[in-house]
N, C-alpha and C positions, 0 to 999 in steps of 0.2 A: 608760308615757307618759300624760300627763294630757290632752293635746289642746290645751295652751296653748303659744304660741310661747316658746321658751327664751331669746329676747333680752330678755324682761321687759316686752314691750309689752302682754301680756295678751290678744292676739287668738287666736281659736280656729284651729288648723291643720286642713288638709284631711287626708283619709285617703288612703293609697297605693292606687292602682287595680290595681297588679300587683306581684309579687315582683321584686326586683332585688338579688341576693346581693352583687354587686360594691359597691353603694352602701348595703347594709344595710337595704333597704326590705322590709317584709312587708305583703302585701296586707291591707287592712282596718285597719292600725294608723295612728295619727296621725303626721304628719310632725313633725320636731323644730322646724322654723321655718316661718313664713309666707314665701312666696317673696321673696327680696331681703333678708331680715333677718339672715342669718348672716354676710354680708360676709367670707368667708374669702379669704385671699390664697393665693398659689401653694403655700406650704408648709403650708396647712391651719390656720393660726392664726387665731383669730377676734377681730375688733375689735368694740367696742361700738358699736351704731347707735342714734341717737336720731331722733325724728320732729320735724321742724321745719316748721310750716305756712308756706306762702308760697314755699317752694323748689320748683323744677321737679320734683324727684324726691320731695319731701316727706320726705326722710330725709338724714341726714348722719352722718359718723363723729364720735363723742363727743369724742375727743381734739382734733380740729380745732376744734370748738365751744368747748371749754375754753380753748384757746390764743387764739382770737379774743376771748373775754371778757377774758383777761388783758391782751392788747396793745391792746384797745379798737378793733379794726378787723377787717374780713374778711381772711382769708389769701389770698394770691395762689394760684391753682390749681397753679402749679409748685412752691410751697413744700411740703416734706414735714415731718412731725412725727416726731421720734425719741423712743423710750421708753428712758430712760437705763438702767433695770434690766432691760430686755429683755422685761418682762411687758406684752403688748399690751393687757391689760385693766386695768392700773394707770394711771389717768388723772389722778393728782394733778398739779397744776401744777408741783411741784418735780421730777417725773419726766419732764417733757416739754421737748424742745429743738426749736426751729424751725430747719430746714435750708433753706438758700437754694435748693437743687436736689437732684436725685437723686444726683449725683456726690458732693456733700458728705456726704449721708446714708450712701452706701456707704463713704466714707472713714472715718466714725465707726465703722462696724461692723468694718472691717478693722483699725483701731487697737485696738478693744476685743478682737478675737480675739488680737492679739499680747499685750496686757496679761493676758488670761485665761490664756494659755499661759505666763506668767511672763517675758515679754520686754519690751524697751524699744521702743515703737512708732516712735521717732525713728531708730533704727539697725538694727532687726531686722524680719523678716517671718516668717510661718508658711507653710511649704511646703504647697501644696494637695494634694500626694500623700502625703508621709510624715508630715505634720503636726508636724514639728519646727520649733522656733524657731531661725533662723539669721541671721547678719549679712547685710546686703544684698549684700555682695560675693560671696555664694554663689548669687546669682540673676543670670540673664542680663538684658541690657538689652532693653527693648521700647518702641519709640517710641510705639506706639498706646495704651498703657495710661496711666492717670492717674498711677500711682506711678512709671512709667518702668522697671519691672522685670517680668520674667515671673512667673507665679504659682507655678511649681514650681522647686525648687532645681536647679542644674545637673546633679547626678547623676540625679535623678528625671526631668528633661527628656530626658537622653540615653537613659535606660532606656525611656522612653515612645516616643521616636523609633525606637530599635532594634526595639522590639516592633511598631510600626506598619509597619516595612519587612519584618517577618518574620525579622529577623536577631538576635532576642533571645538573647544569651548573657550570663547574669548575671555581672557583674564582681565579683570578691571584695572585700568590705568597701568598696564604693564610697562609702557614706555616712560612714564613718570618715575617709576622706581629706578630705571637705568640712569636717568639724568641726575 
């Protein structure tokens, strides 16, 4: 560890005051980032942060700044920026898509999962439990979801419900019947 923030800002990081094995801290060693510079999301992926004077927090996500420069105006806070190739550190304008809201952004990711699994996102879904690509007719209806379908295929949903009730008896070749 060099003692410089790994975000690239060049600021010197503080030293850890105590050991924390769960977080990988060793007493006396420099931290990887200055507080607030790692901007990790829930899955631990890191976004690039830039420093913008005049903003309340003095920093901003680089991909949002790039999109604002391309479209020529500030982004609405509810707009989200999607990275087409999935690499959150690849901020080329050709890799960025502005999403109207979180629901549309989630829809792009759901469709990308179906395509990556070899399916047609217009007629198929990926089961959240068995991870197979199936026609939408193999999924139960769900009024509350954006797609209108449950996330697990019918056999997986039945298996889950039986297990939750303590009545789990594996049905033979349940998934072959669905295909």
